[in-house]
N, C-alpha and C positions, 0 to 999 in steps of 0.2 A: 379178583376174577369172579365173574358171575357163575353161579352153580349151573350145571347142565341138567336139564329136565330129562326124565327117563325116556320119553318118546322122541325127544329132539335128536338124539344120536342115531336112532333107527331111521327116522325120516331123512336125515342128511345122508346116511349110507344108501338108502333107497334112491335118492336123487343122484348120487354119485354113480351108482351102478346103472341107472337108467341112461346117464350121459355116455356110458361105455357100451350101451346096447343090451344091458341085462335088466329085465323087469322082474321085480319081486311080486309074486302073486300069493294070495293067502293059501297057506298049506302047512304041513307039519314042519317043513324045514324053516319056514319064515317065523314060526313061533319060537323055535330054538334060537334063531338069529335075533329076534326081538328080545328074548330073555337074556341073551349074551350082551346085547347093547345096554339093557337096563342095568345089569351087574357092572358093566364097565363104567357107566355114568355114575353109579353109586361109589365105585372105587375111586374115580377121579375126584368126585366131590369130597370124599372123606380125606383123601391124600392132600387135597388143596387146603382143607381146614387144618390138617396136621402141620403142613408147611407154614401156614400163617401163625399158628400157635408157637411153633419152634422159632420162627423169626422174631416174634415178640419176646420170647424168653431170652434169645440170644442178644437182642437189643438191650434188654434190661441188664444182662450180665456185662456186656461191653460198656455200658454207661457206668456200672459200678467199678469196673477196672479203670476206666478213665478217671473217675473221681478219686480212687486210691492213688493213682499215679500223680494226679494234680496235687493231692495233699502231701505226698512224699517229696515232690520236686518244687513245691512253692517256696519262695524266699521266706526265711525265718523273720519274724518281727524283731525289732531291736529289744535287747534285754533290759529289764528294769534296773538291774544292779549297776549297769554302766551309767545310767542317769543319776543314780543316788550318790555317786562319787563327787559330783560337782556341788552337792548341797552342803552348806555350812552348818555346823552344829548349832543347837539352840542358844548356846551361850554367846555366840557371835565371834569367838576368837579364832576359829578355823584352825589352820595348820600351825600357826604360831602358838596357840594355846596347847595343842597336843605336844609340840616340841618342848614347851616350858614344863609341862607335867612330867614328861619323860626325863628331863634333866633333874628335876627335883627328886624323882624316885631314885635315880642313880646316886645322887648326893647322899640321900638318907641311907642307902645301902653301904656306901663307902665310909660313912661316919661311924657305923656300928663296928667297934673294934673286935668284939668277940662273936664268933659264930655260935649259934645256939646248938647245943649238943644234948641229945636225949639219952 
């Protein structure tokens, strides 16, 4: 919105009253009306500036809330641990090698006749 000039409101009021059959002539009462119109124009301009600043702050806050909601509800990326299960070990034996090592460890434990006592 464009700011209102101090004399603009008084002039428009004078034109409105003239259309209703009342003419404002210079005098003590017109000075008071002019001062009141000037104060009203200042109050309107200041409140309009305040509304614009409040709207800008509110827009910033709403955008931050939208960003947080987006981050919380966005789909999760696939986990890296799930992809590492399909990778074979460096020795190239894979599951067969792990099974063979497990069998050999079980045999070595079974062949030890005496448990160690301290």
